[in-house]
C-alpha positions as CSV (number, residue, x, y, z in Angstrom):
1,M,120.3,149.5,101.3
2,G,123.6,151.6,101.3
3,K,123.8,155.0,100.5
4,L,123.9,155.8,97.1
5,G,126.7,157.8,95.2
6,K,127.3,161.0,93.7
7,K,126.6,159.8,90.2
8,A,123.6,157.6,91.2
9,R,122.0,160.9,92.8
10,K,122.5,163.0,90.0
11,F,121.0,160.5,87.9
12,A,118.0,159.9,89.9
13,K,117.5,163.6,90.0
14,K,117.2,163.7,86.4
15,N,115.9,160.5,85.0
16,L,113.7,159.0,87.9
17,Q,109.7,159.0,87.2
18,S,108.7,159.7,90.8
19,V,111.1,162.7,90.8
20,M,109.8,164.1,87.6
21,K,106.1,163.4,88.7
22,R,106.6,165.3,91.9
23,Q,108.5,168.6,90.1
24,R,105.5,168.8,87.6
25,K,103.0,168.6,90.5
26,N,104.9,171.2,92.5
27,K,105.4,173.6,89.6
28,S,101.8,173.4,88.5
29,V,100.5,174.3,91.9
30,F,103.1,177.5,92.2
31,K,102.0,178.8,88.9
32,K,98.1,178.6,90.0
33,R,98.9,180.5,93.4
34,I,100.8,183.2,91.5
35,A,97.8,183.7,89.1
36,K,95.1,183.6,91.8
37,K,97.2,186.4,93.9
38,K,97.8,188.4,90.6
39,A,94.0,188.3,89.8
40,V,93.3,189.1,93.6
41,H,95.8,192.2,93.3
42,E,94.2,193.3,89.8
43,A,90.5,193.0,91.2
44,V,91.6,195.2,94.5
45,D,93.3,197.9,92.2
46,L,90.4,198.1,89.9
47,E,87.9,198.8,92.7
48,E,90.3,201.4,94.4
49,D,90.5,203.2,91.2
50,K,86.6,203.0,90.4
51,S,86.2,204.5,94.5
52,H,88.4,207.2,93.5
53,I,86.7,208.1,90.6
54,S,83.1,207.6,92.1
55,R,83.7,210.3,95.0
56,G,85.5,212.8,92.4
57,R,89.1,212.5,93.7
58,N,92.3,212.2,92.6
59,L,95.1,210.3,94.3
60,E,97.6,213.2,93.9
61,V,95.2,215.1,95.9
62,E,95.8,213.2,99.1
63,D,99.8,213.8,98.8
64,I,99.7,217.4,99.2
65,E,102.1,217.2,102.1
66,G,104.6,215.6,99.8
67,I,104.5,218.3,97.3
68,S,107.3,220.9,97.5
69,L,108.2,223.9,95.2
70,D,111.3,222.6,94.2
71,A,110.6,218.8,93.3
72,I,110.2,219.3,89.7
73,F,114.1,219.7,89.8
74,G,114.6,216.5,91.5
75,E,117.6,215.3,93.2
76,D,120.4,215.9,91.0
77,D,123.4,214.0,90.6
78,S,125.9,217.3,91.0
79,D,127.3,216.7,94.5
80,V,128.5,213.3,93.7
81,V,132.1,213.1,93.1
82,G,134.5,211.8,91.1
83,D,138.2,210.7,90.9
84,D,138.9,214.3,90.7
85,S,138.2,214.8,94.2
86,D,139.7,211.8,95.8
87,S,142.9,213.4,97.1
88,D,143.0,215.3,100.1
89,G,145.6,218.0,98.6
90,Y,148.9,216.3,99.9
91,L,151.9,216.1,97.7
92,S,154.5,213.7,98.0
93,E,158.0,215.4,98.1
94,E,159.9,213.3,96.0
95,E,161.2,213.9,92.7
96,S,158.4,215.0,90.2
97,W,159.0,212.3,87.6
98,T,158.4,209.6,89.8
99,H,154.8,210.8,90.3
100,M,153.8,211.7,86.6
101,D,150.8,210.1,85.5
102,V,152.5,209.1,82.2
103,T,154.4,206.5,80.7
104,P,158.0,206.8,80.6
105,S,157.9,206.7,76.6
106,E,155.0,209.6,76.8
107,S,157.2,211.6,78.9
108,Y,160.4,211.7,76.6
109,V,158.4,212.2,73.7
110,E,157.4,215.5,75.5
111,G,161.1,216.3,76.4
112,D,161.9,215.9,73.0
113,N,159.5,219.0,71.9
114,D,160.7,221.1,75.0
115,D,164.3,220.3,75.2
116,G,165.4,219.9,71.9
117,G,165.3,215.9,72.0
118,L,167.0,213.2,74.2
119,S,169.2,210.7,72.9
120,V,168.3,207.1,72.3
121,Q,170.7,205.9,75.3
122,N,169.3,208.3,77.8
123,R,165.6,206.9,76.8
124,E,167.3,203.1,77.6
125,M,168.4,204.2,80.7
126,H,165.2,205.8,82.0
127,I,163.5,202.9,80.7
128,E,165.9,200.6,82.5
129,L,165.5,202.9,85.5
130,M,161.7,202.5,85.6
131,K,162.2,198.7,85.3
132,K,164.3,198.6,88.8
133,M,161.9,200.7,90.6
134,K,159.0,198.9,89.8
135,K,161.2,195.6,91.0
136,M,162.3,197.5,94.2
137,K,158.2,198.4,94.9
138,R,157.0,194.5,94.4
139,L,160.4,193.8,96.9
140,K,158.9,196.5,99.4
141,E,155.4,194.9,99.1
142,K,156.7,191.7,99.8
143,D,159.4,192.0,102.3
144,A,158.2,194.9,105.6
145,D,161.6,194.8,106.8
146,F,162.9,195.6,103.6
147,A,160.3,198.3,103.5
148,K,161.1,199.9,106.9
149,F,165.2,200.0,105.8
150,L,164.1,202.1,102.8
151,E,162.1,204.7,104.8
152,S,165.2,204.9,107.3
153,K,167.2,205.7,104.4
154,K,164.6,208.0,102.7
155,N,164.9,210.2,106.1
156,H,168.6,210.6,106.1
157,I,168.2,211.8,102.4
158,K,165.7,214.5,103.0
159,A,167.7,215.9,105.9
160,F,170.9,216.0,103.5
161,R,168.7,217.4,101.0
162,D,167.8,220.3,103.3
163,E,171.5,220.6,104.4
164,E,172.2,221.4,100.8
165,N,169.4,224.1,100.2
166,Y,170.2,225.8,103.1
167,S,174.0,225.3,103.9
168,D,174.6,228.9,103.5
169,E,172.2,229.8,106.5
170,D,172.6,229.8,110.3
171,K,171.9,226.4,112.0
172,S,169.7,227.7,115.0
173,S,165.8,226.2,114.9
174,D,165.0,229.4,113.1
175,D,167.2,229.3,110.7
176,G,165.1,229.0,107.4
177,R,165.6,224.9,107.1
178,E,162.5,222.4,107.8
179,Q,162.9,220.3,111.0
180,V,162.1,217.1,111.4
181,N,160.5,215.8,114.2
182,G,160.6,212.1,116.1
183,S,157.9,210.7,113.4
184,G,159.9,212.0,110.4
185,T,157.2,215.1,109.5
186,S,158.7,218.3,108.3
187,L,158.5,221.1,110.4
188,L,157.8,224.8,108.9
189,S,158.9,227.7,110.8
190,S,158.2,231.4,109.7
191,S,161.9,231.8,108.3
192,A,161.5,228.7,106.5
193,I,158.6,229.7,104.9
194,D,160.2,233.1,104.1
195,S,162.8,231.3,102.3
196,L,160.6,229.0,100.2
197,C,158.5,232.0,99.1
198,Q,161.6,233.5,97.9
199,L,162.3,230.2,96.0
200,I,158.8,230.3,94.1
201,T,158.9,233.9,93.6
202,K,162.2,234.3,92.0
203,E,163.2,230.9,90.6
204,Q,159.6,229.3,90.1
205,N,160.9,226.1,92.0
206,V,158.6,223.6,91.8
207,H,159.9,221.3,94.7
208,A,159.8,224.3,97.1
209,L,156.1,225.1,95.9
210,K,155.3,221.5,96.8
211,R,156.5,221.8,100.2
212,L,155.0,225.2,100.6
213,L,151.4,223.8,99.5
214,N,151.7,220.9,102.0
215,G,151.9,223.4,104.5
216,Y,149.1,225.3,102.9
217,R,147.2,222.1,102.9
218,A,148.1,221.7,106.5
219,A,146.7,224.9,107.5
220,C,143.5,224.5,106.0
221,H,143.2,221.4,108.1
222,F,143.9,223.0,111.1
223,G,142.1,221.9,114.2
224,T,140.2,219.0,112.2
225,E,143.5,216.8,112.2
226,S,146.8,216.3,114.3
227,S,149.5,218.2,112.5
228,T,152.8,218.9,113.4
229,V,153.8,220.6,110.5
230,L,153.0,224.4,111.3
231,K,155.7,225.6,114.2
232,D,153.2,228.7,115.6
233,G,150.0,230.8,114.6
234,Q,152.3,233.1,112.8
235,T,153.6,230.4,110.4
236,F,149.9,229.5,109.6
237,S,148.4,233.2,109.1
238,K,151.8,233.5,106.8
239,I,151.7,230.7,104.7
240,L,147.9,231.1,104.4
241,M,147.8,234.8,103.2
242,F,151.0,234.1,101.0
243,V,149.4,231.2,99.1
244,L,145.6,232.8,98.6
245,R,147.3,235.8,97.5
246,E,150.0,234.4,95.0
247,A,149.1,231.3,94.4
248,D,146.9,232.2,91.0
249,T,149.8,234.5,89.9
250,I,152.6,231.7,90.5
251,F,150.2,229.1,88.1
252,R,149.6,231.4,85.3
253,T,153.3,232.5,85.1
254,M,154.7,229.1,85.1
255,L,151.8,228.2,82.5
256,G,152.2,231.0,80.4
257,I,148.5,232.1,81.1
258,S,147.3,235.9,80.7
259,T,145.6,237.2,84.0
260,L,142.9,238.4,81.5
261,K,142.0,234.8,80.0
262,E,138.8,233.7,81.3
263,R,137.7,230.8,79.2
264,K,138.3,227.3,80.0
265,E,139.5,226.6,76.8
266,T,142.6,227.8,77.8
267,I,143.4,225.1,80.5
268,L,141.9,222.1,78.0
269,E,144.4,223.2,75.3
270,L,147.1,222.9,77.9
271,K,146.2,219.5,79.1
272,N,148.4,217.2,77.1
273,T,151.7,219.3,77.5
274,S,154.3,218.7,79.9
275,K,154.4,221.8,82.0
276,W,150.6,221.1,82.6
277,K,150.9,217.7,83.7
278,N,153.5,218.5,86.1
279,L,151.8,221.3,87.8
280,K,148.3,219.4,87.7
281,P,148.8,217.9,91.0
282,L,150.0,221.2,92.5
283,V,146.7,223.1,91.3
284,K,144.4,220.3,92.3
285,S,146.2,220.6,95.7
286,Y,145.7,224.3,95.9
287,L,141.9,224.1,95.0
288,T,141.2,221.3,96.9
289,S,142.8,222.5,100.3
290,T,141.1,225.7,99.8
291,L,137.9,224.3,99.1
292,F,138.0,222.3,102.7
293,L,139.1,225.4,103.8
294,L,135.6,227.1,102.9
295,N,133.5,224.3,104.7
296,E,135.8,224.5,107.8
297,V,136.0,228.4,108.5
298,S,133.5,230.7,110.3
299,D,135.2,234.0,110.0
300,S,133.2,235.9,107.5
301,E,136.1,238.0,106.6
302,I,138.6,234.8,105.5
303,L,135.8,233.2,103.8
304,A,135.0,236.5,101.3
305,F,138.7,236.6,101.0
306,T,139.1,233.3,100.2
307,V,135.9,233.0,97.9
308,T,137.6,236.3,95.9
309,R,140.9,234.3,95.5
310,L,138.8,231.4,94.1
311,R,136.9,233.8,91.8
312,A,140.6,234.9,90.3
313,S,141.5,231.1,89.5
314,I,138.4,229.9,88.7
315,I,139.5,228.6,84.9
316,F,141.9,225.7,86.4
317,F,138.4,224.4,87.5
318,A,138.0,223.4,84.0
319,A,140.6,220.4,84.5
320,F,138.6,218.9,87.4
321,P,135.2,218.4,87.1
322,A,134.4,217.2,90.5
323,L,135.7,219.8,92.4
324,L,133.8,222.6,89.9
325,K,130.7,220.7,91.6
326,R,132.0,221.2,95.0
327,L,132.9,225.0,94.6
328,I,129.2,225.5,93.0
329,K,128.2,223.5,95.9
330,T,129.8,225.9,98.8
331,S,129.6,229.0,96.7
332,V,125.9,228.7,96.7
333,H,125.4,227.9,100.4
334,L,127.3,230.7,101.5
335,W,125.5,233.0,99.2
336,A,122.3,232.0,100.5
337,T,123.5,231.7,104.3
338,G,126.5,234.5,104.3
339,E,125.7,238.4,105.1
340,G,127.2,241.6,103.4
341,T,130.5,241.2,101.3
342,L,130.8,237.2,101.6
343,S,127.2,236.5,100.1
344,S,128.2,239.2,97.5
345,Q,131.3,237.7,96.4
346,S,129.9,233.7,96.6
347,S,127.2,235.7,94.1
348,H,129.8,236.7,92.1
349,I,131.7,233.3,92.0
350,I,128.3,231.6,90.9
351,Q,127.8,233.9,88.1
352,A,131.4,233.4,87.0
353,V,130.7,229.7,86.8
354,A,127.9,229.9,84.6
355,T,129.8,232.3,82.3
356,V,132.9,230.4,81.8
357,F,131.4,227.0,82.0
358,N,128.5,227.6,79.9
359,S,125.5,225.1,79.4
360,D,125.3,222.5,82.1
361,S,127.0,224.4,84.8
362,F,124.6,227.2,84.3
363,D,121.6,224.4,84.7
364,I,123.4,223.4,87.9
365,C,124.1,227.2,89.2
366,L,120.3,228.2,88.7
367,V,118.9,224.8,90.0
368,K,120.9,225.0,93.5
369,S,120.6,228.9,93.5
370,Y,116.7,228.3,93.4
371,K,116.4,225.6,95.6
372,A,118.9,227.5,98.4
373,F,117.0,230.7,98.0
374,I,113.5,228.4,98.7
375,S,114.9,226.8,101.5
376,H,116.0,230.1,103.3
377,C,113.2,232.0,102.5
378,K,110.5,230.0,104.9
379,F,110.7,232.6,107.7
380,V,111.1,236.5,106.9
381,E,111.8,238.4,110.1
382,P,112.4,242.1,109.6
383,V,115.9,241.8,110.1
384,L,116.0,239.3,107.1
385,L,113.9,241.1,104.7
386,T,117.4,242.9,103.2
387,H,119.0,239.6,102.8
388,I,116.2,238.1,101.3
389,Q,115.9,241.0,98.8
390,F,119.6,240.9,97.9
391,L,119.3,237.0,97.1
392,K,116.3,238.1,94.6
393,N,118.4,240.4,92.9
394,S,121.6,238.4,92.3
395,F,119.3,235.1,91.3
396,L,117.7,237.6,88.3
397,E,120.9,238.8,87.9
398,L,122.1,234.9,87.3
399,C,118.7,234.3,84.9
400,T,120.1,237.1,82.8
401,L,123.2,235.5,81.7
402,D,121.3,232.9,79.9
403,V,117.3,234.1,79.7
404,Q,116.2,231.4,77.3
405,K,117.1,228.6,79.7
406,S,115.8,230.6,82.9
407,C,112.6,231.0,80.9
408,N,112.2,227.0,80.7
409,K,113.3,226.9,84.5
410,A,110.8,229.4,85.3
411,T,108.3,227.5,83.3
412,I,108.7,224.6,85.3
413,A,108.6,226.2,88.6
414,I,105.4,228.0,87.9
415,Q,103.5,225.2,86.6
416,Q,104.5,223.5,90.0
417,L,103.2,226.6,91.9
418,A,99.8,225.9,89.9
419,K,99.9,222.6,91.0
420,I,100.2,223.5,94.8
421,L,97.3,226.0,94.3
422,Q,95.0,223.6,92.6
423,L,95.5,220.9,95.1
424,G,94.5,223.6,97.9
425,L,91.4,224.8,95.8
426,Q,90.3,221.4,95.5
427,T,90.8,220.2,99.2
428,K,91.1,223.3,101.3
429,K,92.9,221.0,103.6
430,K,94.8,222.9,106.5
431,E,97.7,221.2,105.2
432,A,97.5,222.7,101.8
433,V,96.3,226.1,103.1
434,K,99.5,226.4,105.2
435,K,102.0,225.6,102.2
436,I,100.0,228.4,100.0
437,C,99.5,231.0,102.8
438,S,103.4,230.9,103.7
439,W,106.3,233.0,103.1
440,Q,108.0,230.5,101.0
441,C,105.5,230.7,98.4
442,A,104.8,234.3,98.4
443,N,108.8,234.9,98.1
444,C,108.6,232.2,95.1
445,I,105.9,234.2,93.4
446,E,107.7,237.3,93.7
447,L,110.6,236.1,92.3
448,W,109.0,234.9,89.3
449,V,106.6,237.9,88.9
450,A,110.2,240.1,88.9
451,F,111.7,237.7,86.3
452,I,108.7,238.2,83.8
453,S,108.8,242.1,84.7
454,V,112.2,242.2,83.7
455,N,112.3,240.1,80.3
456,I,108.9,240.6,79.6
457,H,110.0,242.9,76.7
458,D,112.7,240.7,75.1
459,L,111.2,237.2,75.0
460,D,107.6,235.9,74.3
461,L,106.5,235.3,77.9
462,Q,102.8,236.0,77.3
463,P,102.1,232.2,78.2
464,L,104.2,232.6,81.9
465,L,102.3,235.8,82.7
466,Y,99.2,234.5,82.1
467,M,99.8,231.6,84.5
468,I,101.2,233.6,86.9
469,T,98.5,236.1,87.2
470,Q,96.1,233.3,87.5
471,I,97.9,231.8,90.4
472,I,98.0,235.1,92.3
473,I,94.3,235.7,91.7
474,G,93.8,232.2,93.0
475,V,95.7,232.9,96.2
476,A,93.8,236.0,96.7
477,T,90.5,234.9,96.4
478,L,91.7,231.3,98.3
479,F,92.1,234.0,101.7
480,P,89.3,236.3,101.2
481,G,89.3,237.0,105.2
482,P,90.8,240.2,106.9
483,R,93.5,238.0,108.8
484,Y,94.9,237.8,105.5
485,L,95.1,241.2,104.5
486,P,99.0,241.3,104.2
487,L,98.9,238.5,101.7
488,R,96.4,240.0,99.8
489,V,97.9,243.3,99.4
490,K,100.9,241.7,98.4
491,C,98.7,239.7,95.5
492,I,97.5,243.1,94.4
493,Q,101.1,244.8,94.4
494,W,102.2,241.9,92.1
495,L,99.2,242.3,89.9
496,N,100.1,245.7,89.5
497,H,103.6,245.4,88.9
498,L,102.9,242.7,85.9
499,S,100.3,245.1,84.6
500,S,103.0,248.3,84.6
501,S,106.0,246.3,83.1
502,S,103.9,244.2,80.3
503,G,101.7,246.8,79.1
504,V,98.5,244.2,79.9
505,F,95.3,245.3,81.6
506,I,94.9,243.1,84.6
507,P,91.3,243.9,86.8
508,I,92.4,244.1,90.0
509,A,89.4,247.1,91.4
510,S,87.5,244.5,92.9
511,L,90.2,243.0,95.3
512,A,91.2,246.1,96.4
513,M,87.7,247.4,97.1
514,D,87.2,243.9,99.1
515,I,89.9,245.3,101.3
516,L,88.2,248.8,101.8
517,E,84.9,246.8,102.7
518,Y,86.3,244.7,105.6
519,K,83.7,244.8,108.6
520,F,85.2,246.8,111.4
521,D,84.5,246.5,114.9
522,K,82.8,249.7,116.0
523,A,85.0,249.8,119.3
524,G,88.4,249.9,117.6
525,G,90.5,248.6,120.7
526,K,94.1,248.8,120.8
527,A,96.7,246.9,118.3
528,G,98.5,245.2,121.7
529,K,101.9,244.0,121.0
530,K,103.8,245.6,118.4
531,F,103.5,243.9,114.9
532,S,105.5,244.0,111.7
533,F,102.8,244.4,109.0
534,S,105.5,244.1,106.0
535,S,106.9,240.9,107.3
536,S,103.7,238.7,107.8
537,V,101.4,237.2,105.5
538,K,98.8,236.8,108.1
539,L,97.5,238.9,110.9
540,P,97.2,237.9,114.6
541,K,93.5,237.9,115.7
542,H,93.9,240.5,118.4
543,W,95.1,243.3,115.4
544,L,91.6,242.7,114.0
545,K,89.7,244.8,116.3
546,S,92.3,247.6,116.4
547,R,92.3,250.9,114.8
548,D,95.3,250.3,113.1
549,F,93.7,247.4,111.5
550,Q,91.1,249.6,110.0
551,E,93.2,252.5,109.0
552,E,95.6,250.0,107.3
553,C,92.6,248.7,105.2
554,V,91.6,251.9,103.9
555,L,95.1,253.3,103.1
556,S,96.1,250.1,101.4
557,A,92.8,250.3,99.1
558,V,93.4,254.1,98.3
559,E,97.2,253.2,97.6
560,L,96.9,250.2,95.3
561,L,94.1,251.9,93.7
562,A,95.9,255.3,93.0
563,V,98.9,252.9,91.6
564,H,96.4,251.2,89.4
565,F,94.5,254.1,88.0
566,M,98.1,256.1,87.4
567,Q,98.9,253.3,85.4
568,W,95.6,254.0,83.0
569,S,95.0,257.8,83.6
570,Y,95.9,258.5,80.2
571,H,93.8,255.7,78.5
572,I,90.7,256.5,76.8
573,S,88.7,254.3,78.4
574,F,89.6,255.5,82.1
575,P,86.5,256.9,82.7
576,E,84.6,253.6,82.3
577,L,87.6,251.8,84.1
578,A,86.8,254.2,87.6
579,T,83.2,254.1,87.3
580,I,82.2,251.1,89.7
581,P,85.3,251.7,92.1
582,L,84.2,255.5,92.6
583,L,80.5,254.2,93.3
584,R,81.9,251.8,96.3
585,F,84.0,254.6,97.4
586,R,81.1,257.1,97.5
587,T,79.4,254.3,99.4
588,F,81.9,253.8,102.1
589,H,82.4,257.7,102.4
590,E,79.1,257.8,103.4
591,T,78.6,255.4,105.6
592,T,82.2,255.4,107.9
593,T,82.1,257.9,110.8
594,I,85.7,258.4,111.3
595,E,86.7,261.6,110.0
596,S,90.5,260.4,108.8
597,F,89.2,257.9,106.8
598,R,86.3,260.4,105.4
599,R,89.3,263.1,104.3
600,V,91.4,260.2,102.6
601,V,88.6,258.7,100.6
602,K,87.0,262.3,99.5
603,R,90.6,263.4,98.4
604,F,90.8,260.2,96.2
605,I,87.3,260.5,94.9
606,D,87.9,264.3,94.0
607,Q,91.2,263.5,92.3
608,V,89.7,260.3,90.2
609,E,86.7,262.7,88.9
610,Q,89.2,265.3,87.8
611,N,90.9,262.8,86.0
612,I,87.5,261.6,84.6
613,E,86.4,265.0,83.4
614,F,89.9,265.6,81.7
615,V,89.6,262.4,79.8
616,R,86.4,262.8,78.8
617,K,87.0,266.4,77.4
618,K,89.8,265.1,75.3
619,R,88.0,262.2,74.0
620,D,85.2,264.7,72.9
621,E,87.4,266.5,70.6
622,V,89.1,263.4,68.5
623,G,88.0,262.6,65.5
624,F,88.7,258.7,65.2
625,S,86.5,255.8,66.1
626,P,87.3,253.0,69.2
627,T,88.3,250.6,66.5
628,D,91.2,252.5,65.4
629,Q,93.8,251.0,67.8
630,Q,96.8,252.8,66.6
631,S,95.1,256.1,67.3
632,V,93.7,255.0,70.5
633,D,97.3,253.8,72.0
634,S,98.5,257.4,70.7
635,F,95.7,259.3,73.1
636,L,97.3,261.8,75.3
637,Q,100.4,260.5,74.9
638,L,102.0,263.9,74.6
639,E,100.3,265.0,78.2
640,K,101.8,261.7,79.5
641,C,105.3,262.7,78.5
642,G,104.8,266.0,80.0
643,G,104.2,264.7,83.5
644,N,102.6,267.5,84.9
645,F,98.8,265.5,84.9
646,P,97.1,266.7,88.2
647,F,96.5,262.8,88.9
648,T,100.0,262.2,88.3
649,Q,101.0,264.8,91.3
650,Y,98.5,263.2,93.6
651,Y,99.9,260.0,93.0
652,R,103.1,261.0,93.7
653,S,102.0,262.5,97.1
654,I,100.2,259.1,97.8
655,M,103.5,256.9,97.4
656,E,105.7,259.4,99.6
657,K,103.5,258.8,102.4
658,S,102.8,255.0,102.0
659,F,106.3,254.2,101.2
660,P,107.0,252.1,104.5
661,R,104.0,249.7,103.8
662,N,105.2,249.4,100.0
663,L,107.0,245.9,98.9
664,L,110.5,246.8,97.6
665,L,109.7,244.7,94.5
666,D,109.6,247.9,91.9
667,K,112.7,249.1,93.0
668,T,114.2,245.8,92.6
669,T,113.2,245.4,89.2
670,S,113.6,248.9,88.2
671,G,117.2,248.4,89.4
672,L,117.8,245.1,87.6
673,K,116.2,246.6,83.9
674,K,119.0,249.6,84.4
675,K,122.0,246.6,84.7
676,K,120.2,245.0,82.1
677,S,120.1,248.0,79.8
678,N,123.8,248.7,80.8
679,G,124.7,245.2,80.1
680,K,123.5,245.3,76.5
681,K,126.4,248.0,76.1
682,E,129.1,246.0,78.1
683,H,129.2,243.0,79.4
684,S,128.9,242.9,83.2
685,N,130.8,239.8,83.9
686,K,132.9,241.6,86.1
687,N,130.6,241.2,89.1
688,A,127.9,243.8,88.5
689,D,127.0,246.0,91.8
690,V,124.3,244.5,93.8
691,A,122.8,246.8,96.2
692,V,122.9,244.9,99.6
693,N,119.9,246.4,101.0
694,G,118.2,245.8,98.0
695,Q,116.7,249.3,97.2
696,G,117.4,251.0,94.0
697,S,116.5,254.7,92.6
698,S,112.8,255.1,92.8
699,D,110.8,255.8,89.7
């Protein structure tokens, strides 16, 4: 039997009974298999859920390693660049009208507005010329030989134009003309740049500006690609310095924009004008090349100067959203990794972007800055403490630009901290403990403590205050052992600071007294290797047997309680507040055999007892009841304003001696509060001064 034809096979597939029967059978089998597999998977999932419930565990608990402090902000798409940044900054040096992104009719409608109108005949000539150019372009694509012929003629025309422009100058190699090498690339000498700069500054010559910006692009890409545009090192430095210094002024002059205008609407209003359409490729070339330079240069002085000049041209980024995102990313990186002036100037440009571009850009700046801060505070060495303190200061200044949005981000970040602590308390696994007992977590908590302390009186931050307080107490109780003394001290300092700034009583006496009652080795050995207490969250084992450790425990307990008592020394309930801590201090005084410890503790006990006696005498003289809240709040306010209280003088002497052990938190936030109060009188957009060493004036 012969082979069936195409039509016969098609008919057989559709209509023969045997084929239809086989298809129905296969279909039913596949359906049964899928249903059976689905039922098995559902049963397995149900059993897993039951087993987890029966064991009292949560699936989230098992994934502690996958939780990070900044995971809640997700992977934003702000790094994705669009069409605005596809160009590498190179400008074609042909006539400008051949590169305008408008149709012929559009360009001449604008020309009517600027030049008083053009005749219909001129418009027709222009349209005819554009048709000829399109036809020539098609011929170039079809015929390679014709394209080569045009390219050779183009070089001759360019050389002829150079001779016309510089016919009055000497014809040596440094006569101000651009030389052309064998490949047709223009060479820029030092005198040629001088001539171009003169044409730009005096005549605002757009063609000269194009050629200079191409040279600037070559200078920015120097070392990353083979370029024969720049003749020598002198040319390189001259073109870089001129463009960075003068580009912003040149663009503003050509566009008629005042140097005082810092609104993005200024550029958006010019988007449909012929001036902007002619200058847009040039502005874009300058910004693109400068951003490329920031990613290639390693010298901090050049980077700081470049960032400063970009800060002056910040409004031009309104026309290039993708370049704006690149600017934010680069500035945040330099802010976090740079030092001194570079980090400070990068912080200024981040704040400028957040101010000028408002809502969306502020969110991007805040999230990226927070992520950069977290990633760069994992390890803290004594030499890095100053820089990390500066990062905290500048981040808090960024938050003050939009406190309400910052408060929303702070809520999300603090909830993430609470989640990590909760998982740590549930599992107490090594990974969870390590994640909580880290500089990354400690710096994160300290950052939001400072944020709440600065803004507690301007916003309703009571929920955040309660949440961060519970987190700090949880961290302190999760690590009760003596090796975690530095972390425990930091926790109590944070609580003292929150209590002082908010006026809310936070009980810290028991946490401080636990430090005093750590068990000491009677031998009291040496500390061994040098160890920085301020840059650690956990002590080495050999330190626990040293005399230094014992001294640190006693002095820390006295200092922390002195701060706590100082805040409430004028309160009517101070005698009751100090009763239990005094009993435990007396017990320690009786049991310790080290005379230096006994003297410190005895002085503390005497000062507290004097204050208790003073408050009791004043309390016996009042005629109001404890339910009269207004009278209770005004108790001893006159004495408090005087500042001559006995316990106040004792507190000051203790703080002067203990300064090396204190965190810089109080000084940081006090400086920020001063700046914030000054900012209400005048807007601090002009780059508020931040002390790089993180220290402000003491209270």
